[in-house]
C-alpha positions as CSV (number, residue, x, y, z in Angstrom):
1,X,-0.1,0.1,0.2
2,X,1.1,3.5,-0.4
3,X,0.1,5.7,2.4
4,X,0.1,9.7,2.4
5,X,0.2,11.3,5.6
6,X,-0.9,15.1,4.9
7,X,0.0,18.3,6.9
8,X,2.0,17.1,9.8
9,X,3.3,20.5,10.4
10,X,5.0,19.4,13.9
11,X,6.6,16.3,12.0
12,X,5.0,13.9,14.7
13,X,3.4,11.3,12.9
14,X,6.5,9.0,12.5
15,X,7.7,9.3,16.3
16,X,4.3,8.9,17.8
17,X,3.0,5.9,16.1
18,X,4.4,2.6,14.8
19,X,4.1,2.5,10.7
20,X,6.3,-0.4,10.3
21,X,4.9,-3.1,8.1
22,X,1.9,-0.8,6.7
23,X,3.7,-0.2,3.1
24,X,5.2,2.8,1.4
25,X,4.6,5.9,4.2
26,X,5.3,9.3,2.8
27,X,4.7,12.1,5.1
28,X,4.0,15.6,3.9
29,X,4.8,18.4,6.5
30,X,4.0,21.5,4.7
31,X,0.6,22.1,3.2
32,X,0.0,21.3,-0.5
33,X,-1.7,24.0,-2.9
34,X,-5.1,22.8,-3.9
35,X,-4.0,22.6,-7.9
36,X,-1.1,20.3,-6.8
37,X,-3.0,17.7,-4.9
38,X,-4.5,15.6,-7.6
39,X,-0.3,15.2,-9.0
40,X,0.9,14.7,-5.6
41,X,-1.4,12.3,-4.4
42,X,-1.9,10.2,-7.5
43,X,-1.5,6.7,-7.0
44,X,-1.9,6.5,-3.0
45,X,-4.0,4.0,-1.6
46,X,-4.6,5.8,1.8
47,X,-4.8,9.4,2.5
48,X,-4.5,10.3,6.2
49,X,-5.6,13.6,6.9
50,X,-5.2,16.1,10.0
51,X,-8.6,17.6,10.9
52,X,-9.7,20.1,8.6
53,X,-6.6,21.4,7.3
54,X,-6.6,19.7,3.4
55,X,-10.1,19.4,2.2
56,X,-10.9,16.2,0.3
57,X,-13.7,17.6,-2.2
58,X,-15.7,15.7,-4.6
59,X,-13.3,17.0,-7.2
60,X,-10.2,15.6,-5.7
61,X,-11.7,12.3,-4.7
62,X,-12.7,11.8,-8.2
63,X,-9.2,12.7,-9.5
64,X,-7.8,9.9,-7.2
65,X,-8.9,6.6,-8.8
66,X,-6.2,4.6,-6.6
67,X,-7.7,5.9,-3.5
68,X,-9.3,3.4,-1.2
69,X,-9.1,4.8,2.3
70,X,-9.2,8.2,3.9
71,X,-8.6,8.3,7.7
72,X,-9.0,11.7,9.5
73,X,-7.6,12.5,12.9
74,X,-10.8,13.5,15.1
75,X,-14.7,11.5,14.7
76,X,-15.6,14.1,12.4
77,X,-14.1,16.2,9.4
78,X,-16.7,18.7,7.5
79,X,-14.0,19.1,5.2
80,X,-14.5,15.7,3.5
81,X,-17.4,15.2,1.2
82,X,-18.6,11.8,2.4
83,X,-21.2,11.4,-0.1
84,X,-18.7,11.7,-2.9
85,X,-16.2,8.9,-0.9
86,X,-19.0,6.7,-0.7
87,X,-20.0,7.1,-4.3
88,X,-16.3,6.4,-5.2
89,X,-16.2,3.4,-2.8
90,X,-13.8,5.2,-0.7
91,X,-13.9,4.2,2.9
92,X,-13.4,7.1,5.4
93,X,-12.8,6.7,9.1
94,X,-11.8,8.8,12.1
95,X,-10.1,8.7,15.2
96,X,-11.2,9.6,18.9
97,X,-9.6,12.9,20.2
98,X,-9.1,14.2,23.7
99,X,-11.5,16.7,25.1
100,X,-9.7,19.3,27.3
101,X,-6.9,21.0,25.0
102,X,-8.9,23.6,23.5
103,X,-10.2,25.0,26.8
104,X,-6.9,24.9,28.3
105,X,-5.5,27.3,25.5
106,X,-8.5,29.5,26.0
107,X,-7.8,30.0,29.7
108,X,-3.9,30.4,28.7
109,X,-4.7,33.2,26.3
110,X,-7.1,34.8,28.7
111,X,-4.7,35.0,31.2
112,X,-1.7,36.0,28.9
113,X,-3.6,39.1,27.6
114,X,-5.2,40.1,30.9
115,X,-1.8,40.0,32.3
116,X,-0.1,41.6,29.5
117,X,2.1,38.7,29.4
118,X,3.8,39.3,25.9
119,X,4.4,43.2,26.1
120,X,6.2,42.6,29.5
121,X,8.2,39.8,28.0
122,X,9.1,41.7,25.2
123,X,10.2,44.7,27.5
124,X,12.5,42.1,29.4
125,X,14.1,40.7,26.3
126,X,14.7,44.3,24.9
127,X,16.7,44.6,28.2
128,X,14.1,46.9,30.0
129,X,11.7,46.0,33.0
130,X,8.3,46.5,33.8
131,X,6.2,48.7,31.5
132,X,2.9,48.4,32.3
133,X,-0.3,46.8,34.8
134,X,-2.0,43.7,33.9
135,X,-5.5,42.7,35.3
136,X,-6.5,40.1,37.7
137,X,-9.3,37.9,36.3
138,X,-10.7,36.9,39.8
139,X,-13.9,39.0,40.3
140,X,-14.3,39.4,36.6
141,X,-17.2,38.0,34.3
142,X,-16.6,35.5,31.7
143,X,-18.8,35.6,28.9
144,X,-19.1,32.2,27.0
145,X,-20.6,32.1,23.5
146,X,-21.8,28.4,23.6
147,X,-22.2,26.1,26.6
148,X,-21.6,22.7,24.8
149,X,-18.7,20.2,26.2
150,X,-15.8,22.7,25.9
151,X,-17.9,25.8,27.0
152,X,-18.7,23.8,30.3
153,X,-15.2,23.3,30.8
154,X,-14.5,27.0,30.7
155,X,-17.1,27.6,33.0
156,X,-15.3,25.1,35.7
157,X,-12.1,26.8,34.9
158,X,-13.4,30.2,35.1
159,X,-15.0,29.6,38.6
160,X,-11.9,28.0,39.7
161,X,-10.3,31.5,38.9
162,X,-12.9,33.2,41.0
163,X,-14.7,34.4,37.9
164,X,-18.6,35.1,37.6
165,X,-20.1,32.8,34.5
166,X,-22.7,34.0,32.0
167,X,-23.4,32.5,28.6
168,X,-25.5,32.6,25.4
169,X,-25.9,30.9,22.3
170,X,-29.0,30.6,19.7
171,X,-30.3,27.5,21.4
172,X,-29.2,27.8,24.8
173,X,-31.6,26.4,27.5
174,X,-32.4,27.8,31.0
175,X,-32.1,23.7,32.2
176,X,-28.7,23.5,30.6
177,X,-27.3,26.8,32.3
178,X,-29.1,26.0,35.7
179,X,-27.1,22.4,35.5
180,X,-23.6,24.4,35.1
181,X,-24.7,27.0,37.6
182,X,-24.3,29.5,34.7
183,X,-26.6,32.8,34.3
184,X,-28.0,32.7,30.9
185,X,-28.2,35.8,28.7
186,X,-31.0,36.9,26.8
187,X,-28.9,38.0,23.6
188,X,-25.3,38.1,22.4
189,X,-25.5,42.0,22.7
190,X,-26.4,41.5,26.3
191,X,-23.8,38.9,26.8
192,X,-20.9,41.4,25.3
193,X,-22.3,44.1,27.4
194,X,-21.9,42.1,30.5
195,X,-18.7,39.9,30.1
196,X,-15.1,41.5,31.0
197,X,-13.9,38.3,28.7
198,X,-15.8,36.7,26.1
199,X,-14.8,33.3,24.5
200,X,-16.3,31.8,21.7
201,X,-17.3,28.1,21.8
202,X,-19.7,27.0,18.8
203,X,-19.7,24.5,16.1
204,X,-19.4,26.4,12.8
205,X,-22.5,26.1,10.2
206,X,-24.4,28.3,7.9
207,X,-26.5,29.7,10.7
208,X,-23.4,30.7,12.7
209,X,-21.1,31.7,10.3
210,X,-20.5,35.4,11.0
211,X,-22.3,35.0,14.4
212,X,-20.1,37.6,16.4
213,X,-20.1,40.9,14.1
214,X,-20.5,44.8,14.2
215,X,-23.3,44.8,16.4
216,X,-21.9,42.5,19.2
217,X,-18.4,44.3,19.2
218,X,-20.4,47.5,19.5
219,X,-21.8,46.3,22.7
220,X,-18.8,45.3,24.1
221,X,-18.1,46.0,27.8
222,X,-15.3,48.6,28.1
223,X,-11.9,46.9,28.7
224,X,-13.2,43.5,27.1
225,X,-10.9,40.5,26.0
226,X,-12.3,38.5,23.2
227,X,-11.0,35.2,22.6
228,X,-12.0,32.5,19.6
229,X,-10.3,29.1,19.8
230,X,-13.5,27.6,17.8
231,X,-13.5,28.5,14.0
232,X,-12.6,31.7,12.4
233,X,-15.5,32.0,10.3
234,X,-17.8,32.5,13.6
235,X,-16.5,35.8,14.0
236,X,-16.7,38.9,11.1
237,X,-13.1,39.5,10.8
238,X,-13.4,43.1,9.6
239,X,-15.8,43.9,12.2
240,X,-13.2,42.6,14.9
241,X,-10.6,44.9,13.4
242,X,-12.8,47.5,13.4
243,X,-13.8,47.2,16.7
244,X,-10.2,46.8,18.0
245,X,-9.4,50.1,16.6
246,X,-12.6,51.6,18.5
247,X,-11.3,50.1,21.6
248,X,-14.3,47.4,21.8
249,X,-13.0,44.9,22.4
250,X,-10.0,46.2,24.2
251,X,-7.9,43.0,23.2
252,X,-8.4,39.8,21.0
253,X,-6.7,36.2,21.1
254,X,-7.3,34.4,18.1
255,X,-6.3,30.8,17.4
256,X,-8.3,30.3,14.3
257,X,-8.6,32.1,11.2
258,X,-10.7,32.1,7.9
259,X,-8.0,30.6,6.2
260,X,-5.3,28.6,7.4
261,X,-2.4,28.9,7.5
262,X,-2.9,32.5,7.9
263,X,-1.7,34.3,4.9
264,X,1.4,36.7,5.3
265,X,-0.4,39.3,3.9
266,X,-3.8,39.0,6.3
267,X,-5.0,42.2,7.8
268,X,-5.1,40.4,11.2
269,X,-1.3,40.4,11.3
270,X,-1.2,43.9,12.3
271,X,2.3,44.8,13.3
272,X,0.6,47.6,15.8
273,X,-2.1,45.6,17.3
274,X,0.4,42.7,18.0
275,X,3.5,44.8,19.3
276,X,0.9,46.7,21.8
277,X,-0.4,43.3,23.1
278,X,-3.6,44.1,22.0
279,X,-3.8,41.2,19.7
280,X,-2.7,37.8,20.0
281,X,-2.3,35.4,17.3
282,X,-1.9,31.3,17.9
283,X,-1.5,28.9,14.8
284,X,-4.6,26.9,15.5
285,X,-3.1,25.2,18.9
286,X,-6.4,24.4,20.5
287,X,-5.9,20.6,19.7
288,X,-1.8,20.2,19.1
289,X,-0.6,18.7,22.0
290,X,1.8,15.4,22.2
291,X,-0.8,13.1,23.9
292,X,-3.6,14.1,21.4
293,X,-1.4,13.5,18.5
294,X,-0.6,10.4,20.0
295,X,-4.1,9.2,20.0
296,X,-4.6,10.5,16.2
297,X,-1.8,8.6,14.9
298,X,-1.8,5.6,16.9
299,X,-5.4,5.1,15.9
300,X,-4.8,6.1,12.3
301,X,-2.4,3.2,11.9
302,X,-4.9,0.9,13.9
303,X,-7.5,1.8,11.2
304,X,-5.2,1.0,8.2
305,X,-4.2,-2.3,9.7
306,X,-7.5,-3.1,10.2
307,X,-8.6,-2.1,6.7
308,X,-5.8,-4.3,5.2
309,X,-6.7,-7.3,7.2
310,X,-10.5,-6.7,6.4
311,X,-11.6,-6.3,10.2
312,X,-14.4,-3.9,10.9
313,X,-13.3,-0.2,11.2
314,X,-14.6,3.1,12.8
315,X,-16.4,4.7,9.8
316,X,-18.1,8.3,9.5
């Protein structure tokens, strides 16, 4: 078998799992341009995807007649055209995932922004010393846009830091909030007006695309820190940049973007916002930990072995 492992940015696949005996395994660490994918992947029986990095659309699947198996990290991957795969006789399966990594990163970003960590580190590295004052999070209000699994983790972590917790989402129920001891807000602008820190934890869909826009930022409480570790298109980027210019929100931390990897000429790479510590950008680190990737690649290998042996595998 010829096996292609795509988008292994961290070059971790071969050291976190035992690929011996599977066949020819080729790891592509860097992103492949969409137009180059048919040629690069021609002749491969198996393509291993890192969730939502390289899309497998109908045209690409049709251009790969040798393809028999797609394995994606994580239990779902919205960037795979499952109908096209089934029509082509291609089996698609996924792995399990760990559930705590994104909330940990969101809290890290919250603390780094409120305590002005990066500007202070930069000052020290420039042979200076303290140049400003950070802000305690104890006593602040944490507003959660979305109260699913990750939102619930954020509520627990925020409460442990001494924060009050409020939440809103389009279908958030009073029962869900009561079960988690979280105050339910009536609307997104109400939440933005109440929260000192707002963190987004929603699934991207046609209904939630652009959910956080100009009206929400206009309502933001003075001094608010805004964090998105879910999906870039949940937030209107132009509205966010305009809001930062106007001081609402005061600061933002983004781990996810409309286009990934983030283009070098993207307006979000604003040198003044970044140097001032008002905008913190991280390269989609929400799920990129050693233990998570160990699960991803170990179970990817298990799926390929099972497929080769004709044993049942976890299909999606």
